[in-house]
N, C-alpha and C positions, 0 to 999 in steps of 0.2 A: 445419857439421853440428852438430845439435841434442844438449845434454846428456843425459848417461843420465838415466832417468826414476827408479831405481829405488833405495830404500834399505833394506838389509836388517837386521834388529835381532833379536838372539838374546838372552835372560837365560839365565846358566849358573851352574850350582853343583856342582863336583865332578863334570864332565862329561869327564875327558879320554880316557876310553876310547870315546866318541860323538862328541862335538864334532867331531874332525879329520875323520869321515867324512862330515857336513853340509857341512864346511866344502870338502871336496873337490868334494861335488856342486855347491857355488855357483861353484866355479873353472872349472867349464865351461859357465858363463853366457857366451853371444855376447857379443863386444866391443859397446860402446854400452847393454847393458841396464842393469848395476849400477853404480852412482854410488858408493854408500857402503855399508860392512860393518861393523856395529858389536856387539861382544859386551860385554853388561854382566854383570861378574861380582859375585856375592855372597858373597865371600869365600871361593872354592875353596882346597882344600889339597893337590891332587893336580897342580898344575901346570897346569891349564886355562887359565889366562891365557896363559901362555907358549905354548901350544900354539895358542892363538887369533892370537897375533901371528904366529907362523910361518905359520899357514894365510892371512896376508893381513887380518887383521879390525884395527881400532881397539878397544882393549879398554879400557872404563871399568870403576871399582871402586865399588860402593855396597853398601848394606845388602842382606841377602837376604831380597827381597820380589819376586814376581815382577812384580806391577804397576809397584810402584816401579822396577824395574829396567827394565821396558819403556818407562816414561813418560821415565825418563833417556836412554835411547839415542835415542828419537825425537827429544828433545830437541836430542841432538847431530848430527843430521841436517838436511839442506835439501831434499833430492829431493822431487819431486811426488807420487811413489807410494811406498808402505810395505809391506813384508814381514815380517810378526812371525811368527818361529818358536821352537819349543822346541827346546832344543839337542840332543834324542835323536832328531831327525827325520830322515828320508832322503828326498831328492827322487828322484823317479822319472822314467823317459825321458819327453819331451815336457813336463818341466816349464815351461822358459822358454818354449816356443811358447804352452802355456796362459795363461802371465802375461801373454804380450804382445797376445795376442786378447783378453785381459778389458782390459788398460789402453785400449783403444778405445771404454770404456764408463766416462766419468769418474765418474757418479754412482751407483756401485753399489760394494758391497764383495763378496769373495770368498774362499771357503774351498775347500780340497782335500777331496777324499773321503779318509776314514780307511780305512787299511790298517794291521792290527795283525801285528808279525812273530810267526810261530810257526804250527805247524799245528792242526788241530781245526775241528769244525764250529761250537761254541760262539764261537769267534773270526769265523768267516766270517759268522754270524747277527748279532753285534755289529755288523761292518763295514756290514752292510744295514740294521740299524737306525737308525745313525748316518745313513747315505745318505738313507734316508726322512725324519728329522728333519730333516737339512738342506734337504731339496728342499721339503717338504710344510710345513714350519713356520719356514723361514729361521733355524734355530737350531744353529749350529755352535758347537762348544766350540775353547779355545784350542788342544788340542792337533792338530787339524786346518790349523793356520796361518791367517792374516789378511792378506789384500791388500787395501788401500783408498787411496784418494787422501787425502793429508795434509789437504786442506781439508775433507772429509768428517769425518776425525778431530777437528779443529777443532771442527766444528759438532757432534760429539756430545758434546763437553766434553773430550776427550782421553781417556789410560789413566787409569782409578782405580787409584790407587798403593794396592793392596790385594794382601796375601800369598796370598788365596784368593778365586773368585767375581770377580776381575777380569774375566775373558774374558765370564762371563756378563750382569754389569753393562753392558759395552761393547757386547754384541751387544743387549740390550733397547734401548738408546739408539738403536744405528744403524737397529734395525726401525724408528724412527718417522721416519727421514729418508731411508731409501734401501732399493732391494733389497739382499737378501743373497743371491748366489747360488754355484753350485756350479762349480767349475773343471774339473769332470769329469776330473781327473787324480788318481791317488791321491798320499797322503804317507804313507810308512811310519814307524810309530812303533813303539818298543821294547815288548815285550809283558810286560815285568817285572811291572807290578801285576796284570794281569789273571791271568797264569799263577801267580803266587804266591798268591793270595785266591780265584782261581776267577772266571769271566765273570759270574755271576748274584750271586754275593756283593759283589762290586765295583760291579756295578752298581746294587744295591739300597742299599749304603753311600752311592755317590754321590748317588743319589737322595734321601737321609734328610737329607744334608748340603745339598743344595739345597732341601729345604723348610723347614730350621733356618734358613737364611740369609733365606729369605721371610718367615719369622715374627719376624725380627729381630735372631739371633743374630750376634754381631759376626764378620767375617771373620778378625780375628785368634784368637778361640776356635776358630774351625771349623778354621782351619789346625793349630793344635795337635791337635784331636780327629783330623784327618785325617792328618797326618805323624808324629804325636808331638811329643814336648818336647825334643827335641834340638837347643837353639839354633837356629842358623840353618837346618839341616837342615829343620826342623819348618814353614819359610817356603817353601822352593823346591825343594828336592829331590824328584823325581817317585818315588822309591823307595817 
């Protein structure tokens, strides 16, 4: 029997309320799919690492910087396929079938369709916009998850060890190397940011940050601008 093909890497920071739900979703994976599950914690103070171990994950500790955490997690695994997920994500029915189908195309990267928890037309329009962006421009973001072959990630130079914009930089590199396709399966994310600030205001803020990054503003400065200056929280927490 061949070895399980998939390693899952999850960066975390104070996600005790949500990470166990993701780990429960992953526990439903069929035998022979998932070889490794690594949670890379950035200094949580709410018991996240202990809960991750209880959920069956290998736990690594490092500084709070999502790109660096993902890089460390990938380096700790050996499986030929990688699934990168945010800690507040929820896998939906059919996810492992979607992954198994995608892994038959070894020179492509894949992202889930975004589903945002919460009611309201603005969130549904946001989901549609993300779906169109992912399909037409092959431009998913990190909160959609990313499935890709380890060899493709290596060709792209690995994961940029940045606190912000690591996903956009990686996708830009991948676009030059391979198709980036939709898994056509939703990944449910927490709607806290969108609900707190409003969909339009949050989208506008994100667009301005991306524009500033393209102008050469450092990811460290943008992370403080985006999250605030509260130490590690400024670099990793999606609050």
